[in-house]
PQR file of N, CA, C, O and H, with PARSE charges and radii, in Angstrom:
ATOM      1  N   MET A   1     -31.398 -46.592   7.765 -0.4000 1.5000
ATOM      2  CA  MET A   1     -32.105 -46.458   9.006 -0.0000 2.0000
ATOM      3  C   MET A   1     -31.586 -45.203   9.713  0.5500 1.7000
ATOM      4  O   MET A   1     -30.380 -44.958   9.743 -0.5500 1.4000
ATOM      5  N   ALA A   2     -32.490 -44.419  10.274 -0.4000 1.5000
ATOM      6  CA  ALA A   2     -32.107 -43.230  11.031 -0.0000 2.0000
ATOM      7  C   ALA A   2     -31.666 -43.638  12.431  0.5500 1.7000
ATOM      8  O   ALA A   2     -32.107 -44.656  12.963 -0.5500 1.4000
ATOM      9  H   ALA A   2     -33.470 -44.618  10.250  0.4000 1.0000
ATOM     10  N   LYS A   3     -30.786 -42.827  13.020 -0.4000 1.5000
ATOM     11  CA  LYS A   3     -30.288 -43.109  14.363 -0.0000 2.0000
ATOM     12  C   LYS A   3     -30.434 -41.853  15.216  0.5500 1.7000
ATOM     13  O   LYS A   3     -30.163 -40.748  14.748 -0.5500 1.4000
ATOM     14  H   LYS A   3     -30.428 -42.000  12.588  0.4000 1.0000
ATOM     15  N   ILE A   4     -30.862 -42.021  16.468 -0.4000 1.5000
ATOM     16  CA  ILE A   4     -31.018 -40.901  17.391 -0.0000 2.0000
ATOM     17  C   ILE A   4     -29.918 -40.981  18.443  0.5500 1.7000
ATOM     18  O   ILE A   4     -29.715 -42.025  19.063 -0.5500 1.4000
ATOM     19  H   ILE A   4     -31.082 -42.919  16.848  0.4000 1.0000
ATOM     20  N   THR A   5     -29.205 -39.861  18.640 -0.4000 1.5000
ATOM     21  CA  THR A   5     -28.191 -39.769  19.680 -0.0000 2.0000
ATOM     22  C   THR A   5     -28.463 -38.525  20.519  0.5500 1.7000
ATOM     23  O   THR A   5     -29.242 -37.659  20.121 -0.5500 1.4000
ATOM     24  H   THR A   5     -29.370 -39.013  18.136  0.4000 1.0000
ATOM     25  N   SER A   6     -27.823 -38.442  21.670 -0.4000 1.5000
ATOM     26  CA  SER A   6     -28.032 -37.308  22.567 -0.0000 2.0000
ATOM     27  C   SER A   6     -26.716 -36.601  22.826  0.5500 1.7000
ATOM     28  O   SER A   6     -25.683 -37.236  23.038 -0.5500 1.4000
ATOM     29  H   SER A   6     -27.191 -39.146  21.993  0.4000 1.0000
ATOM     30  N   THR A   7     -26.769 -35.267  22.807 -0.4000 1.5000
ATOM     31  CA  THR A   7     -25.592 -34.460  23.126 -0.0000 2.0000
ATOM     32  C   THR A   7     -25.690 -33.908  24.536  0.5500 1.7000
ATOM     33  O   THR A   7     -24.858 -33.095  24.938 -0.5500 1.4000
ATOM     34  H   THR A   7     -27.608 -34.751  22.635  0.4000 1.0000
ATOM     35  N   GLY A   8     -26.680 -34.329  25.285 -0.4000 1.5000
ATOM     36  CA  GLY A   8     -26.903 -33.832  26.641 -0.0000 2.0000
ATOM     37  C   GLY A   8     -28.142 -32.967  26.712  0.5500 1.7000
ATOM     38  O   GLY A   8     -29.105 -33.310  27.398 -0.5500 1.4000
ATOM     39  H   GLY A   8     -27.356 -34.989  24.958  0.4000 1.0000
ATOM     40  N   LYS A   9     -28.126 -31.835  26.001 -0.4000 1.5000
ATOM     41  CA  LYS A   9     -29.274 -30.928  26.001 -0.0000 2.0000
ATOM     42  C   LYS A   9     -30.154 -31.104  24.762  0.5500 1.7000
ATOM     43  O   LYS A   9     -31.315 -30.693  24.760 -0.5500 1.4000
ATOM     44  H   LYS A   9     -27.344 -31.556  25.444  0.4000 1.0000
ATOM     45  N   GLN A  10     -29.609 -31.709  23.721 -0.4000 1.5000
ATOM     46  CA  GLN A  10     -30.336 -31.876  22.469 -0.0000 2.0000
ATOM     47  C   GLN A  10     -30.213 -33.314  21.986  0.5500 1.7000
ATOM     48  O   GLN A  10     -29.329 -34.061  22.405 -0.5500 1.4000
ATOM     49  H   GLN A  10     -28.666 -32.043  23.722  0.4000 1.0000
ATOM     50  N   PHE A  11     -31.127 -33.678  21.091 -0.4000 1.5000
ATOM     51  CA  PHE A  11     -31.048 -34.968  20.416 -0.0000 2.0000
ATOM     52  C   PHE A  11     -30.699 -34.715  18.958  0.5500 1.7000
ATOM     53  O   PHE A  11     -31.111 -33.713  18.374 -0.5500 1.4000
ATOM     54  H   PHE A  11     -31.846 -33.071  20.751  0.4000 1.0000
ATOM     55  N   VAL A  12     -29.939 -35.629  18.379 -0.4000 1.5000
ATOM     56  CA  VAL A  12     -29.529 -35.537  16.986 -0.0000 2.0000
ATOM     57  C   VAL A  12     -30.066 -36.758  16.260  0.5500 1.7000
ATOM     58  O   VAL A  12     -29.887 -37.888  16.713 -0.5500 1.4000
ATOM     59  H   VAL A  12     -29.604 -36.443  18.853  0.4000 1.0000
ATOM     60  N   ILE A  13     -30.730 -36.524  15.121 -0.4000 1.5000
ATOM     61  CA  ILE A  13     -31.218 -37.618  14.284 -0.0000 2.0000
ATOM     62  C   ILE A  13     -30.317 -37.697  13.061  0.5500 1.7000
ATOM     63  O   ILE A  13     -30.228 -36.748  12.282 -0.5500 1.4000
ATOM     64  H   ILE A  13     -30.875 -35.605  14.753  0.4000 1.0000
ATOM     65  N   THR A  14     -29.652 -38.829  12.898 -0.4000 1.5000
ATOM     66  CA  THR A  14     -28.780 -39.057  11.755 -0.0000 2.0000
ATOM     67  C   THR A  14     -29.591 -39.778  10.681  0.5500 1.7000
ATOM     68  O   THR A  14     -30.148 -40.850  10.915 -0.5500 1.4000
ATOM     69  H   THR A  14     -29.724 -39.600  13.530  0.4000 1.0000
ATOM     70  N   VAL A  15     -29.643 -39.163   9.496 -0.4000 1.5000
ATOM     71  CA  VAL A  15     -30.460 -39.681   8.397 -0.0000 2.0000
ATOM     72  C   VAL A  15     -29.523 -40.177   7.288  0.5500 1.7000
ATOM     73  O   VAL A  15     -28.547 -39.498   6.968 -0.5500 1.4000
ATOM     74  H   VAL A  15     -29.190 -38.292   9.305  0.4000 1.0000
ATOM     75  N   PRO A  16     -29.797 -41.336   6.700 -0.5600 1.5000
ATOM     76  CA  PRO A  16     -28.952 -41.859   5.627  0.2800 2.0000
ATOM     77  C   PRO A  16     -28.917 -40.921   4.411  0.5500 1.7000
ATOM     78  O   PRO A  16     -29.893 -40.239   4.101 -0.5500 1.4000
ATOM     79  N   LYS A  17     -27.768 -40.910   3.739 -0.4000 1.5000
ATOM     80  CA  LYS A  17     -27.562 -40.041   2.583 -0.0000 2.0000
ATOM     81  C   LYS A  17     -28.606 -40.284   1.492  0.5500 1.7000
ATOM     82  O   LYS A  17     -29.083 -39.328   0.880 -0.5500 1.4000
ATOM     83  H   LYS A  17     -26.974 -41.465   3.991  0.4000 1.0000
ATOM     84  N   ASP A  18     -28.969 -41.542   1.237 -0.4000 1.5000
ATOM     85  CA  ASP A  18     -29.937 -41.825   0.174 -0.0000 2.0000
ATOM     86  C   ASP A  18     -31.311 -41.223   0.488  0.5500 1.7000
ATOM     87  O   ASP A  18     -32.013 -40.786  -0.424 -0.5500 1.4000
ATOM     88  H   ASP A  18     -28.582 -42.319   1.735  0.4000 1.0000
ATOM     89  N   LEU A  19     -31.701 -41.195   1.763 -0.4000 1.5000
ATOM     90  CA  LEU A  19     -32.967 -40.570   2.143 -0.0000 2.0000
ATOM     91  C   LEU A  19     -32.889 -39.054   1.977  0.5500 1.7000
ATOM     92  O   LEU A  19     -33.851 -38.426   1.534 -0.5500 1.4000
ATOM     93  H   LEU A  19     -31.131 -41.550   2.504  0.4000 1.0000
ATOM     94  N   MET A  20     -31.750 -38.467   2.331 -0.4000 1.5000
ATOM     95  CA  MET A  20     -31.556 -37.022   2.150 -0.0000 2.0000
ATOM     96  C   MET A  20     -31.689 -36.652   0.677  0.5500 1.7000
ATOM     97  O   MET A  20     -32.337 -35.661   0.339 -0.5500 1.4000
ATOM     98  H   MET A  20     -30.969 -38.977   2.691  0.4000 1.0000
ATOM     99  N   GLU A  21     -31.080 -37.443  -0.195 -0.4000 1.5000
ATOM    100  CA  GLU A  21     -31.161 -37.192  -1.633 -0.0000 2.0000
ATOM    101  C   GLU A  21     -32.582 -37.388  -2.145  0.5500 1.7000
ATOM    102  O   GLU A  21     -33.053 -36.604  -2.969 -0.5500 1.4000
ATOM    103  H   GLU A  21     -30.554 -38.248   0.079  0.4000 1.0000
ATOM    104  N   LEU A  22     -33.271 -38.420  -1.672 -0.4000 1.5000
ATOM    105  CA  LEU A  22     -34.648 -38.688  -2.072 -0.0000 2.0000
ATOM    106  C   LEU A  22     -35.567 -37.519  -1.720  0.5500 1.7000
ATOM    107  O   LEU A  22     -36.443 -37.152  -2.503 -0.5500 1.4000
ATOM    108  H   LEU A  22     -32.889 -39.057  -1.002  0.4000 1.0000
ATOM    109  N   MET A  23     -35.362 -36.937  -0.538 -0.4000 1.5000
ATOM    110  CA  MET A  23     -36.197 -35.830  -0.075 -0.0000 2.0000
ATOM    111  C   MET A  23     -35.760 -34.485  -0.661  0.5500 1.7000
ATOM    112  O   MET A  23     -36.494 -33.502  -0.564 -0.5500 1.4000
ATOM    113  H   MET A  23     -34.651 -37.235   0.099  0.4000 1.0000
ATOM    114  N   GLY A  24     -34.575 -34.436  -1.267 -0.4000 1.5000
ATOM    115  CA  GLY A  24     -34.070 -33.184  -1.824 -0.0000 2.0000
ATOM    116  C   GLY A  24     -33.511 -32.247  -0.758  0.5500 1.7000
ATOM    117  O   GLY A  24     -33.472 -31.032  -0.950 -0.5500 1.4000
ATOM    118  H   GLY A  24     -33.979 -35.235  -1.347  0.4000 1.0000
ATOM    119  N   TRP A  25     -33.079 -32.816   0.363 -0.4000 1.5000
ATOM    120  CA  TRP A  25     -32.552 -32.027   1.475 -0.0000 2.0000
ATOM    121  C   TRP A  25     -31.033 -31.980   1.411  0.5500 1.7000
ATOM    122  O   TRP A  25     -30.394 -32.834   0.797 -0.5500 1.4000
ATOM    123  H   TRP A  25     -33.110 -33.804   0.519  0.4000 1.0000
ATOM    124  N   ASP A  26     -30.459 -30.948   2.069 -0.4000 1.5000
ATOM    125  CA  ASP A  26     -29.015 -30.890   2.262 -0.0000 2.0000
ATOM    126  C   ASP A  26     -28.732 -30.575   3.728  0.5500 1.7000
ATOM    127  O   ASP A  26     -29.658 -30.543   4.539 -0.5500 1.4000
ATOM    128  H   ASP A  26     -30.979 -30.254   2.567  0.4000 1.0000
ATOM    129  N   LYS A  27     -27.476 -30.342   4.079 -0.4000 1.5000
ATOM    130  CA  LYS A  27     -27.128 -30.147   5.490 -0.0000 2.0000
ATOM    131  C   LYS A  27     -27.677 -28.851   6.067  0.5500 1.7000
ATOM    132  O   LYS A  27     -27.669 -28.675   7.285 -0.5500 1.4000
ATOM    133  H   LYS A  27     -26.724 -30.367   3.421  0.4000 1.0000
ATOM    134  N   GLU A  28     -28.156 -27.934   5.223 -0.4000 1.5000
ATOM    135  CA  GLU A  28     -28.726 -26.664   5.685 -0.0000 2.0000
ATOM    136  C   GLU A  28     -30.244 -26.736   5.858  0.5500 1.7000
ATOM    137  O   GLU A  28     -30.851 -25.777   6.335 -0.5500 1.4000
ATOM    138  H   GLU A  28     -28.163 -28.077   4.233  0.4000 1.0000
ATOM    139  N   THR A  29     -30.859 -27.841   5.484 -0.4000 1.5000
ATOM    140  CA  THR A  29     -32.313 -27.981   5.544 -0.0000 2.0000
ATOM    141  C   THR A  29     -32.796 -28.047   6.987  0.5500 1.7000
ATOM    142  O   THR A  29     -32.226 -28.759   7.814 -0.5500 1.4000
ATOM    143  H   THR A  29     -30.366 -28.620   5.097  0.4000 1.0000
ATOM    144  N   GLU A  30     -33.863 -27.291   7.280 -0.4000 1.5000
ATOM    145  CA  GLU A  30     -34.506 -27.359   8.591 -0.0000 2.0000
ATOM    146  C   GLU A  30     -35.847 -28.048   8.414  0.5500 1.7000
ATOM    147  O   GLU A  30     -36.564 -27.791   7.447 -0.5500 1.4000
ATOM    148  H   GLU A  30     -34.326 -26.713   6.608  0.4000 1.0000
ATOM    149  N   ILE A  31     -36.184 -28.931   9.360 -0.4000 1.5000
ATOM    150  CA  ILE A  31     -37.438 -29.672   9.270 -0.0000 2.0000
ATOM    151  C   ILE A  31     -38.210 -29.580  10.583  0.5500 1.7000
ATOM    152  O   ILE A  31     -37.661 -29.234  11.629 -0.5500 1.4000
ATOM    153  H   ILE A  31     -35.601 -29.139  10.145  0.4000 1.0000
ATOM    154  N   ILE A  32     -39.488 -29.897  10.496 -0.4000 1.5000
ATOM    155  CA  ILE A  32     -40.346 -30.022  11.669 -0.0000 2.0000
ATOM    156  C   ILE A  32     -40.775 -31.485  11.745  0.5500 1.7000
ATOM    157  O   ILE A  32     -41.186 -32.069  10.743 -0.5500 1.4000
ATOM    158  H   ILE A  32     -39.934 -30.179   9.646  0.4000 1.0000
ATOM    159  N   ILE A  33     -40.678 -32.070  12.928 -0.4000 1.5000
ATOM    160  CA  ILE A  33     -41.181 -33.425  13.157 -0.0000 2.0000
ATOM    161  C   ILE A  33     -42.350 -33.300  14.115  0.5500 1.7000
ATOM    162  O   ILE A  33     -42.200 -32.785  15.223 -0.5500 1.4000
ATOM    163  H   ILE A  33     -40.344 -31.595  13.743  0.4000 1.0000
ATOM    164  N   SER A  34     -43.520 -33.772  13.688 -0.4000 1.5000
ATOM    165  CA  SER A  34     -44.706 -33.686  14.543 -0.0000 2.0000
ATOM    166  C   SER A  34     -45.416 -35.034  14.563  0.5500 1.7000
ATOM    167  O   SER A  34     -45.213 -35.873  13.685 -0.5500 1.4000
ATOM    168  H   SER A  34     -43.642 -34.190  12.788  0.4000 1.0000
ATOM    169  N   LYS A  35     -46.250 -35.227  15.576 -0.4000 1.5000
ATOM    170  CA  LYS A  35     -46.951 -36.499  15.774 -0.0000 2.0000
ATOM    171  C   LYS A  35     -48.436 -36.314  15.511  0.5500 1.7000
ATOM    172  O   LYS A  35     -49.035 -35.324  15.932 -0.5500 1.4000
ATOM    173  H   LYS A  35     -46.415 -34.546  16.290  0.4000 1.0000
ATOM    174  N   TYR A  36     -49.018 -37.267  14.818 -0.4000 1.5000
ATOM    175  CA  TYR A  36     -50.459 -37.284  14.592 -0.0000 2.0000
ATOM    176  C   TYR A  36     -51.138 -37.593  15.924  0.5500 1.7000
ATOM    177  O   TYR A  36     -50.795 -38.587  16.564 -0.5500 1.4000
ATOM    178  H   TYR A  36     -48.532 -38.072  14.476  0.4000 1.0000
ATOM    179  N   PRO A  37     -52.093 -36.767  16.360 -0.5600 1.5000
ATOM    180  CA  PRO A  37     -52.733 -36.978  17.666  0.2800 2.0000
ATOM    181  C   PRO A  37     -53.397 -38.351  17.795  0.5500 1.7000
ATOM    182  O   PRO A  37     -54.162 -38.765  16.925 -0.5500 1.4000
ATOM    183  N   GLY A  38     -53.097 -39.045  18.883 -0.4000 1.5000
ATOM    184  CA  GLY A  38     -53.734 -40.322  19.176 -0.0000 2.0000
ATOM    185  C   GLY A  38     -53.198 -41.517  18.412  0.5500 1.7000
ATOM    186  O   GLY A  38     -53.688 -42.631  18.597 -0.5500 1.4000
ATOM    187  H   GLY A  38     -52.475 -38.709  19.590  0.4000 1.0000
ATOM    188  N   LYS A  39     -52.206 -41.316  17.561 -0.4000 1.5000
ATOM    189  CA  LYS A  39     -51.642 -42.419  16.769 -0.0000 2.0000
ATOM    190  C   LYS A  39     -50.121 -42.373  16.854  0.5500 1.7000
ATOM    191  O   LYS A  39     -49.546 -41.363  17.258 -0.5500 1.4000
ATOM    192  H   LYS A  39     -51.808 -40.411  17.411  0.4000 1.0000
ATOM    193  N   ASP A  40     -49.484 -43.456  16.477 -0.4000 1.5000
ATOM    194  CA  ASP A  40     -48.021 -43.500  16.429 -0.0000 2.0000
ATOM    195  C   ASP A  40     -47.534 -43.208  15.010  0.5500 1.7000
ATOM    196  O   ASP A  40     -46.810 -44.005  14.413 -0.5500 1.4000
ATOM    197  H   ASP A  40     -49.951 -44.277  16.149  0.4000 1.0000
ATOM    198  N   ILE A  41     -47.943 -42.058  14.486 -0.4000 1.5000
ATOM    199  CA  ILE A  41     -47.572 -41.647  13.134 -0.0000 2.0000
ATOM    200  C   ILE A  41     -46.836 -40.312  13.236  0.5500 1.7000
ATOM    201  O   ILE A  41     -47.333 -39.371  13.854 -0.5500 1.4000
ATOM    202  H   ILE A  41     -48.531 -41.411  14.971  0.4000 1.0000
ATOM    203  N   LEU A  42     -45.645 -40.233  12.625 -0.4000 1.5000
ATOM    204  CA  LEU A  42     -44.883 -38.990  12.609 -0.0000 2.0000
ATOM    205  C   LEU A  42     -44.921 -38.361  11.228  0.5500 1.7000
ATOM    206  O   LEU A  42     -44.918 -39.059  10.214 -0.5500 1.4000
ATOM    207  H   LEU A  42     -45.242 -40.998  12.122  0.4000 1.0000
ATOM    208  N   PHE A  43     -44.957 -37.044  11.197 -0.4000 1.5000
ATOM    209  CA  PHE A  43     -44.877 -36.280   9.964 -0.0000 2.0000
ATOM    210  C   PHE A  43     -43.568 -35.505   9.985  0.5500 1.7000
ATOM    211  O   PHE A  43     -43.185 -34.949  11.014 -0.5500 1.4000
ATOM    212  H   PHE A  43     -44.960 -36.477  12.021  0.4000 1.0000
ATOM    213  N   ILE A  44     -42.888 -35.471   8.853 -0.4000 1.5000
ATOM    214  CA  ILE A  44     -41.654 -34.700   8.731 -0.0000 2.0000
ATOM    215  C   ILE A  44     -41.849 -33.730   7.576  0.5500 1.7000
ATOM    216  O   ILE A  44     -42.108 -34.140   6.444 -0.5500 1.4000
ATOM    217  H   ILE A  44     -43.199 -35.923   8.018  0.4000 1.0000
ATOM    218  N   GLU A  45     -41.723 -32.429   7.875 -0.4000 1.5000
ATOM    219  CA  GLU A  45     -41.900 -31.402   6.854 -0.0000 2.0000
ATOM    220  C   GLU A  45     -40.705 -30.471   6.827  0.5500 1.7000
ATOM    221  O   GLU A  45     -40.154 -30.122   7.871 -0.5500 1.4000
ATOM    222  H   GLU A  45     -41.513 -32.096   8.794  0.4000 1.0000
ATOM    223  N   GLU A  46     -40.309 -30.073   5.631 -0.4000 1.5000
ATOM    224  CA  GLU A  46     -39.243 -29.093   5.477 -0.0000 2.0000
ATOM    225  C   GLU A  46     -39.797 -27.708   5.789  0.5500 1.7000
ATOM    226  O   GLU A  46     -40.916 -27.375   5.398 -0.5500 1.4000
ATOM    227  H   GLU A  46     -40.757 -30.357   4.784  0.4000 1.0000
ATOM    228  N   ILE A  47     -39.009 -26.906   6.494 -0.4000 1.5000
ATOM    229  CA  ILE A  47     -39.389 -25.520   6.757 -0.0000 2.0000
ATOM    230  C   ILE A  47     -38.926 -24.703   5.564  0.5500 1.7000
ATOM    231  O   ILE A  47     -37.729 -24.601   5.297 -0.5500 1.4000
ATOM    232  H   ILE A  47     -38.100 -27.177   6.812  0.4000 1.0000
ATOM    233  N   LYS A  48     -39.871 -24.127   4.855 -0.4000 1.5000
ATOM    234  CA  LYS A  48     -39.538 -23.307   3.690 -0.0000 2.0000
ATOM    235  C   LYS A  48     -39.117 -21.927   4.169  0.5500 1.7000
ATOM    236  O   LYS A  48     -39.816 -21.301   4.966 -0.5500 1.4000
ATOM    237  H   LYS A  48     -40.844 -24.209   5.072  0.4000 1.0000
ATOM    238  N   ARG A  49     -37.993 -21.459   3.693 -0.4000 1.5000
ATOM    239  CA  ARG A  49     -37.487 -20.137   4.069 -0.0000 2.0000
ATOM    240  C   ARG A  49     -37.847 -19.130   2.992  0.5500 1.7000
ATOM    241  O   ARG A  49     -37.808 -19.430   1.798 -0.5500 1.4000
ATOM    242  H   ARG A  49     -37.425 -21.967   3.046  0.4000 1.0000
ATOM    243  N   LYS A  50     -38.196 -17.936   3.432 -0.4000 1.5000
ATOM    244  CA  LYS A  50     -38.463 -16.857   2.483 -0.0000 2.0000
ATOM    245  C   LYS A  50     -37.132 -16.294   2.006  0.5500 1.7000
ATOM    246  O   LYS A  50     -36.217 -16.071   2.798 -0.5500 1.4000
ATOM    247  H   LYS A  50     -38.227 -17.692   4.402  0.4000 1.0000
ATOM    248  N   LYS A  51     -37.039 -16.070   0.705 -0.4000 1.5000
ATOM    249  CA  LYS A  51     -35.817 -15.489   0.156 -0.0000 2.0000
ATOM    250  C   LYS A  51     -35.893 -13.975   0.306  0.5500 1.7000
ATOM    251  O   LYS A  51     -36.940 -13.371   0.071 -0.5500 1.4000
ATOM    252  H   LYS A  51     -37.782 -16.252   0.062  0.4000 1.0000
ATOM    253  N   ASN A  52     -34.782 -13.369   0.698 -0.4000 1.5000
ATOM    254  CA  ASN A  52     -34.736 -11.914   0.866 -0.0000 2.0000
ATOM    255  C   ASN A  52     -34.787 -11.233  -0.487  0.5500 1.7000
ATOM    256  O   ASN A  52     -34.122 -11.653  -1.434 -0.5500 1.4000
ATOM    257  H   ASN A  52     -33.932 -13.859   0.889  0.4000 1.0000
ATOM    258  N   ALA A  53     -35.585 -10.174  -0.568 -0.4000 1.5000
ATOM    259  CA  ALA A  53     -35.660  -9.387  -1.803 -0.0000 2.0000
ATOM    260  C   ALA A  53     -34.382  -8.569  -1.933  0.5500 1.7000
ATOM    261  O   ALA A  53     -33.892  -7.994  -0.961 -0.5500 1.4000
ATOM    262  H   ALA A  53     -36.125  -9.833   0.201  0.4000 1.0000
ATOM    263  N   GLU A  54     -33.858  -8.528  -3.139 -0.4000 1.5000
ATOM    264  CA  GLU A  54     -32.608  -7.780  -3.356 -0.0000 2.0000
ATOM    265  C   GLU A  54     -32.886  -6.475  -4.019  0.5500 1.7000
ATOM    266  O   GLU A  54     -31.961  -5.707  -4.284 -0.5500 1.4000
ATOM    267  H   GLU A  54     -34.256  -8.995  -3.929  0.4000 1.0000
TER
END
């Protein structure tokens, strides 16, 4: 189960390790959480980063 805490200016969502592994995320992963209009449905998407050309 995920847990939401507050640091004062920001909120932190703690996600279980098994869910992180299932999604293929690590501690450096950035995500977007958005709400479906008019419903109580949330979408969570990973922000894909462009790799710098070398």
